[in-house]
C-alpha positions as CSV (number, residue, x, y, z in Angstrom):
1,M,99.6,131.9,105.3
2,A,103.4,131.9,105.0
3,P,104.8,131.8,101.4
4,Q,105.7,128.3,100.3
5,Q,108.2,126.9,97.8
6,N,106.9,124.2,95.5
7,N,109.7,121.7,95.0
8,P,108.4,118.4,93.8
9,A,108.7,115.4,96.2
10,Y,109.0,111.8,95.0
11,V,108.6,108.3,96.6
12,L,111.9,106.7,95.6
13,G,111.8,103.5,97.7
14,V,109.4,101.6,99.9
15,G,109.7,98.6,102.2
16,L,107.3,96.5,104.3
17,T,107.3,93.8,106.9
18,K,104.5,91.2,106.9
19,F,101.7,92.3,109.1
20,I,101.1,89.8,111.9
21,K,98.8,89.2,114.9
22,P,100.1,91.1,118.0
23,R,101.5,88.3,120.0
24,G,105.0,89.7,120.9
25,Q,106.7,87.7,118.2
26,R,108.6,90.7,116.8
27,G,109.8,93.8,118.5
28,Y,109.5,97.2,117.0
29,P,113.3,97.8,116.6
30,E,113.6,94.7,114.4
31,M,110.5,95.4,112.4
32,G,111.5,99.0,111.8
33,Y,115.0,98.0,110.8
34,E,113.6,95.5,108.2
35,A,111.2,98.0,106.6
36,G,113.9,100.7,106.6
37,V,116.5,98.5,105.0
38,K,114.1,97.4,102.3
39,A,113.1,101.0,101.5
40,M,116.8,102.1,101.2
41,L,117.6,99.1,99.1
42,D,114.7,99.9,96.8
43,A,115.8,103.5,96.5
44,K,119.4,102.5,95.9
45,I,120.7,104.8,98.6
46,N,122.8,104.6,101.7
47,Y,121.8,105.9,105.1
48,D,124.5,108.6,104.7
49,D,122.2,110.1,102.0
50,V,119.4,110.6,104.5
51,E,119.1,114.1,105.9
52,T,116.0,113.6,108.2
53,G,114.2,110.7,109.8
54,V,110.5,110.6,110.6
55,A,109.2,107.9,113.0
56,C,105.5,107.2,113.0
57,Y,103.9,105.2,115.9
58,C,101.1,105.5,118.4
59,Y,102.1,103.0,121.1
60,G,105.6,103.5,122.5
61,D,107.9,105.7,124.4
62,T,108.9,109.2,123.2
63,T,112.1,108.4,121.3
64,S,111.3,105.0,119.9
65,G,112.2,106.4,116.5
66,Q,115.8,106.9,117.5
67,R,116.0,103.3,118.7
68,I,115.2,102.2,115.1
69,F,117.2,104.8,113.2
70,Y,120.3,104.5,115.2
71,Q,120.7,101.0,113.8
72,F,121.3,102.4,110.4
73,G,123.8,105.0,111.7
74,M,124.3,107.6,114.3
75,S,124.7,110.5,111.9
76,T,123.2,113.2,114.2
77,I,120.4,114.0,111.7
78,P,117.0,115.3,113.0
79,I,114.6,112.5,113.9
80,Y,110.9,113.4,114.4
81,N,108.6,111.1,116.4
82,T,105.0,111.6,115.3
83,N,101.6,110.4,116.6
84,N,98.4,111.3,114.9
85,A,96.1,108.4,115.7
86,C,95.4,106.1,112.7
87,A,96.7,108.7,110.3
88,T,100.2,108.7,111.9
89,G,102.0,107.0,109.0
90,S,100.7,109.5,106.4
91,T,101.3,112.3,108.8
92,G,105.0,111.3,108.5
93,L,104.8,111.3,104.8
94,H,103.2,114.7,104.9
95,L,106.0,116.0,107.1
96,A,108.7,114.6,104.8
97,R,107.0,116.1,101.7
98,T,106.6,119.5,103.4
99,L,110.3,119.6,104.3
100,I,111.3,118.7,100.7
101,K,108.6,121.0,99.2
102,N,110.1,123.9,101.1
103,G,113.7,123.1,100.3
104,A,114.8,122.1,103.8
105,V,116.0,118.7,102.8
106,D,116.6,116.5,99.7
107,C,116.2,113.1,101.2
108,A,114.0,111.9,104.1
109,L,113.4,108.4,105.5
110,V,109.9,107.7,107.0
111,I,109.4,104.6,109.0
112,G,106.0,103.7,110.5
113,F,105.7,100.8,113.0
114,E,103.5,99.5,115.7
115,Q,103.9,96.8,118.4
116,M,100.3,96.4,119.7
117,S,98.4,94.5,122.3
118,P,95.8,91.9,121.4
119,G,92.2,92.8,121.3
120,S,90.4,96.1,120.4
121,I,92.2,99.4,120.6
122,K,92.3,100.8,124.1
123,S,93.7,103.9,125.7
124,V,96.7,103.5,128.0
125,W,96.1,106.7,129.8
126,H,93.5,106.7,132.6
127,D,94.5,109.7,134.7
128,R,93.6,112.5,132.2
129,P,90.9,113.7,129.8
130,S,90.6,111.5,126.7
131,P,91.1,113.4,123.4
132,M,88.0,111.4,122.3
133,G,86.0,112.3,125.4
134,L,83.8,114.9,123.7
135,S,83.2,112.7,120.7
136,M,82.1,109.9,123.0
137,R,79.7,112.3,124.7
138,M,78.3,113.4,121.4
139,M,77.8,109.8,120.3
140,D,76.1,109.0,123.6
141,E,73.8,112.0,123.1
142,T,72.9,111.1,119.5
143,R,73.0,107.2,119.3
144,G,73.8,106.0,122.8
145,V,76.9,104.1,124.0
146,D,77.1,100.4,124.2
147,K,79.6,98.0,125.8
148,T,81.0,97.0,122.4
149,P,84.4,98.4,121.3
150,P,84.1,102.2,121.0
151,N,85.7,102.6,117.5
152,A,83.3,100.0,116.1
153,Q,80.4,102.0,117.6
154,Y,81.5,105.2,115.9
155,F,81.8,103.7,112.5
156,A,78.7,101.4,112.8
157,N,76.7,104.5,113.7
158,A,78.0,106.3,110.7
159,G,76.9,103.3,108.6
160,K,73.4,103.4,110.2
161,E,73.1,107.1,109.3
162,Y,74.0,106.4,105.7
163,M,71.4,103.6,105.6
164,E,68.7,105.9,107.1
165,K,69.5,108.7,104.6
166,Y,70.0,106.8,101.4
167,G,68.6,103.3,101.7
168,A,71.9,101.3,101.9
169,E,71.5,97.9,103.5
170,A,73.7,95.9,106.0
171,R,74.6,93.5,103.1
172,D,76.3,96.4,101.3
173,F,78.8,96.7,104.1
174,A,79.3,92.9,104.1
175,E,80.0,93.0,100.3
176,I,82.7,95.6,100.8
177,A,84.4,93.2,103.3
178,R,84.0,90.3,101.0
179,I,85.8,92.2,98.3
180,S,88.6,93.2,100.7
181,H,89.2,89.7,101.8
182,E,89.2,88.4,98.2
183,H,91.8,91.0,97.3
184,S,94.0,90.1,100.2
185,Q,94.8,86.6,98.8
186,R,97.3,88.2,96.4
187,N,99.1,90.4,99.0
188,P,101.9,88.5,100.7
189,Y,102.1,91.1,103.5
190,A,98.5,90.8,104.6
191,Q,97.7,89.5,108.0
192,F,94.8,87.5,106.6
193,Q,94.8,86.0,103.1
194,Q,91.6,84.1,103.1
195,K,88.5,84.8,101.0
196,Y,84.9,84.4,102.4
197,T,81.5,84.2,101.0
198,L,79.0,87.0,101.6
199,E,77.0,84.7,103.8
200,E,80.1,83.8,105.9
201,I,80.8,87.5,106.5
202,E,77.2,88.2,107.4
203,K,77.1,85.3,109.8
204,A,80.4,86.1,111.6
205,P,80.0,87.3,115.2
206,M,78.3,90.7,115.4
207,I,80.5,93.4,116.9
208,H,78.1,96.3,116.6
209,F,75.3,96.3,114.0
210,P,75.7,96.3,111.1
211,L,79.4,95.4,111.5
212,T,80.3,91.7,112.0
213,K,83.9,90.7,113.0
214,L,85.0,90.1,109.4
215,Q,84.1,93.7,108.6
216,C,86.5,95.1,111.2
217,S,90.2,95.7,110.9
218,P,92.3,93.7,113.4
219,T,95.1,95.0,115.6
220,S,98.4,94.1,114.2
221,D,102.2,94.3,114.5
222,G,104.2,95.5,111.5
223,A,106.3,98.2,109.9
224,G,106.6,100.1,106.7
225,A,109.0,102.7,105.3
226,A,109.4,105.1,102.4
227,V,112.3,107.2,101.1
228,I,111.1,110.6,100.0
229,V,113.4,112.7,97.8
230,S,113.5,116.1,96.0
231,E,113.7,116.8,92.3
232,R,117.3,117.9,92.8
233,F,118.1,114.5,94.4
234,L,116.4,112.7,91.6
235,A,118.1,114.8,88.9
236,E,121.5,113.7,90.1
237,R,120.3,110.0,89.7
238,P,118.5,110.1,86.3
239,H,118.6,106.3,86.1
240,L,116.1,106.1,89.0
241,R,113.5,108.3,87.5
242,S,111.5,105.4,86.0
243,Q,110.9,104.0,89.5
244,A,110.2,107.3,91.2
245,I,106.5,108.2,92.1
246,L,105.5,111.8,92.2
247,M,103.5,113.0,95.2
248,A,101.5,115.2,92.9
249,G,99.0,116.5,95.6
250,Q,98.6,116.1,99.3
251,T,97.0,117.6,102.3
252,L,96.7,117.0,106.0
253,L,93.5,118.4,107.6
254,T,91.8,118.3,110.9
255,D,88.1,118.7,111.9
256,S,85.9,121.6,111.2
257,P,83.0,122.5,113.6
258,N,81.0,119.9,111.7
259,L,82.6,117.3,114.0
260,Y,80.0,118.2,116.6
261,S,77.1,118.7,114.2
262,K,75.4,115.6,115.6
263,S,76.1,113.7,112.4
264,S,77.5,110.2,113.0
265,M,79.2,110.4,109.6
266,D,81.0,113.7,110.4
267,L,82.0,112.3,113.8
268,V,84.2,109.8,111.9
269,G,85.7,112.1,109.4
270,Y,83.4,112.4,106.4
271,D,83.6,116.2,106.4
272,M,87.4,116.1,106.8
273,T,87.8,113.6,104.0
274,R,85.6,115.5,101.6
275,R,87.6,118.8,102.1
276,A,91.0,117.1,102.0
277,A,90.2,115.1,98.8
278,K,89.3,118.3,97.0
279,I,92.5,120.1,98.1
280,A,94.8,117.2,97.2
281,M,93.2,116.6,93.8
282,D,93.1,120.3,92.9
283,E,96.8,120.5,93.6
284,A,97.5,117.4,91.5
285,K,95.2,118.8,88.8
286,V,93.1,115.6,88.6
287,K,89.4,114.7,89.1
288,P,88.0,111.7,91.0
289,S,87.2,110.1,87.6
290,D,91.0,110.2,86.9
291,V,91.8,107.9,89.8
292,R,92.2,104.3,88.8
293,V,93.3,102.8,92.1
294,C,92.8,103.9,95.7
295,E,94.0,102.7,99.0
296,L,91.2,103.8,101.3
297,H,91.2,103.8,105.1
298,D,88.7,100.9,105.6
299,C,89.2,100.4,109.4
300,F,85.5,99.2,109.1
301,S,83.5,98.4,106.0
302,A,81.0,101.1,106.9
303,N,83.8,103.7,106.6
304,E,84.7,102.6,103.1
305,L,81.2,102.9,101.8
306,I,80.7,106.4,103.3
307,L,84.1,107.6,102.0
308,L,83.5,106.4,98.4
309,E,81.2,109.4,98.4
310,G,83.5,111.6,100.5
311,L,86.3,111.1,98.1
312,G,84.1,112.0,95.2
313,F,84.0,108.5,93.6
314,S,80.2,108.4,93.7
315,E,77.3,110.8,93.5
316,P,75.8,111.8,96.9
317,G,73.8,108.9,98.3
318,K,74.8,106.5,95.6
319,A,77.9,104.8,97.1
320,H,76.0,101.6,97.9
321,E,74.9,101.3,94.3
322,M,78.5,101.5,93.2
323,V,79.3,98.6,95.5
324,R,76.3,96.6,94.2
325,R,77.5,97.1,90.6
326,G,81.0,95.7,91.5
327,D,82.6,99.0,90.5
328,I,85.2,98.9,93.3
329,T,86.9,95.6,92.3
330,Y,88.5,94.2,89.2
331,G,86.3,94.2,86.2
332,G,84.2,97.1,87.5
333,K,84.1,100.7,86.4
334,G,86.5,101.7,89.2
335,P,88.4,103.0,90.9
336,I,89.6,99.7,92.3
337,I,89.6,100.1,96.0
338,N,92.2,98.5,98.3
339,P,93.9,95.9,96.0
340,S,96.1,95.2,99.0
341,G,93.1,93.9,100.9
342,G,92.8,97.1,102.9
343,L,92.9,97.4,106.7
344,I,90.2,94.8,107.0
345,S,92.4,92.0,105.7
346,K,95.9,93.4,105.5
347,G,95.8,94.5,109.2
348,H,96.1,97.8,110.9
349,P,99.4,98.4,112.8
350,L,98.5,102.1,113.3
351,G,101.8,103.8,112.6
352,A,102.6,101.5,109.7
353,T,99.2,101.7,107.9
354,G,99.9,104.9,105.9
355,L,103.3,103.6,104.8
356,A,101.7,100.3,103.7
357,Q,99.2,102.2,101.6
358,C,102.1,104.2,100.1
359,A,104.0,101.0,99.3
360,E,101.0,99.4,97.6
361,L,100.3,102.4,95.4
362,T,104.0,102.7,94.5
363,W,104.1,99.1,93.4
364,Q,100.9,99.6,91.5
365,L,102.2,102.6,89.6
366,R,105.5,101.0,88.8
367,G,103.8,97.8,87.6
368,W,105.5,95.7,90.1
369,A,102.3,94.4,91.8
370,N,101.9,92.1,88.8
371,N,99.6,89.5,90.6
372,R,97.0,92.2,91.4
373,L,97.8,95.0,89.0
374,V,95.3,97.7,88.1
375,E,96.6,98.3,84.6
376,D,96.8,101.5,82.6
377,T,97.0,103.5,85.8
378,D,98.6,107.0,85.9
379,V,96.8,108.4,89.0
380,A,96.5,106.7,92.4
381,L,95.0,108.1,95.6
382,Q,95.8,107.3,99.2
383,H,93.4,108.1,102.1
384,N,94.5,107.7,105.7
385,L,92.1,108.8,108.6
386,G,92.5,109.1,112.3
387,L,89.7,109.9,114.8
388,G,90.4,112.8,117.1
389,G,91.2,113.8,114.4
390,A,93.3,114.0,111.2
391,V,93.1,112.9,107.6
392,V,95.8,112.8,104.9
393,V,94.9,112.4,101.3
394,T,97.8,112.0,98.8
395,V,97.6,111.8,95.0
396,Y,100.4,109.9,93.3
397,K,101.6,109.9,89.6
398,R,104.5,108.3,87.8
399,A,107.5,110.6,87.5
400,D,107.7,109.9,83.8
401,G,104.1,110.8,83.2
402,R,103.3,107.4,81.7
403,K,100.6,104.8,82.6
404,N,101.7,101.7,84.3
405,S,102.0,98.3,82.7
406,K,102.9,94.9,84.1
407,V,106.6,94.3,84.9
408,S,107.8,90.7,85.2
409,D,109.6,89.4,88.3
410,A,112.6,88.7,86.2
411,Q,112.7,92.4,85.0
412,I,112.4,93.6,88.6
413,K,115.2,91.3,89.8
414,S,117.4,92.5,87.0
415,A,116.8,96.2,87.7
416,S,116.6,96.3,91.5
417,Q,118.8,95.4,94.5
418,F,116.4,92.6,95.3
419,D,116.7,89.0,94.0
420,Y,112.9,88.7,94.1
421,N,109.9,90.9,93.5
422,P,109.1,92.5,96.9
423,A,105.6,93.4,95.7
424,V,104.5,89.8,95.4
425,E,106.8,88.1,97.9
426,A,107.4,88.9,101.6
427,R,110.9,88.0,102.7
428,Y,113.1,88.9,105.7
429,V,116.2,91.1,105.2
430,T,119.6,89.6,105.6
431,K,122.7,90.8,107.3
432,A,124.2,91.5,103.8
433,D,121.1,93.6,102.9
434,G,121.8,95.8,105.9
435,E,125.5,96.1,105.0
436,K,124.5,97.7,101.7
437,V,122.5,100.5,103.3
438,R,123.8,101.1,106.8
439,S,126.0,104.2,107.2
440,R,129.6,103.9,106.0
441,K,130.7,106.7,108.3
442,N,128.7,106.6,111.4
443,R,127.5,103.1,112.1
444,N,127.7,101.7,115.7
445,E,127.4,98.0,116.3
446,Y,126.2,98.5,119.9
447,A,123.2,100.4,118.6
448,M,122.1,97.2,116.7
449,G,121.2,95.5,120.0
450,D,120.1,91.9,119.2
451,T,118.4,92.8,115.9
452,L,120.9,91.0,113.7
453,E,120.7,87.9,115.9
454,K,116.9,87.8,115.6
455,I,117.1,88.3,111.9
456,E,119.6,85.5,111.5
457,A,117.4,83.2,113.6
458,R,114.4,83.8,111.3
459,L,116.4,83.1,108.2
């Protein structure tokens, strides 16, 4: 392996749009612009400080990233367009951290976005082999293939395997969904913010046993962004250190030969996750028991249960017991899983998901998520998974080494460039917000298209 430098990388600013049903209400240039403006406002930087842009999306033409970034300024910087299935957003974070870690740049802006079609996820390519073709064949050979949505089948089968091996029950998966929906009530960016009883979740339409509709993440439109900076960049701005979040450990991995071992669990990334979690936590010098809060890729409730074990939060075969004890929600032994509501409730605009997880954990560690805070936290973990496959696990710590505590809305308003707390209130950006962060040297009004008009109309 090539020698690597080890320059620390920090999340200095984050921004989100509200996640919404995919009905063509907002175009990706507008959503990406909003998220990017918010992230730069949060980081207290101008686009002229950004040395590299990373765009993260699955559905869109090749240079969709430029269409968004040009709105901030046409500064000729490199802009990468990334697509790595549902792990796309965190792949962008990994790319930014890698560039900073190796001394290539000091400031990168990552924007994840998706403008999706209603209904279950479908391929748009029908004239070439599918990257999931061999996995589909393996599923057919081991569990059979039904007419239900393929992704639901993959994860439902993994849940069945866990049930067969360890005695988990369908109700355990429903309980995970109940907790996710309950958490989502306090996240203003969540697509769904309604709680349900366990019985309501169990009686929802069956998608593929044991998963009912309320245990499945919806397709969504939305965007998220993060400003990632180096130690050198932060050292020049010491007044920002208290809000900076250290990316203490991170890895991006793909599948081993276990993918085709005929295990339904390994077919959906259990093996990948287990390996990635160990590498990221070893780099961060932490253990699973040190993690107080986790944003876990719960595209389906079955995946969350399986990966509680994969991430090392439970002993082998005991994840369902952890769920039954209430350990994964407030008042339990922890870690608290998906205080944002997770993909099941928050929504899953593929390219934006990893950035939304990053934003939630940043707000948690700062103490800004004061309506859902996991207090006394100094270690947070993010898990983002894509079939086909890729997994990114990131461990975050506060840059000042302290544990979090609740910060009031008034304190946030006083210390930030927002006149509200963005962790607990979802607002649109204004033209004035954009003026603060758009390039002073290389802006081009033509590149804005009709974004400002759309924003003004929403206000």
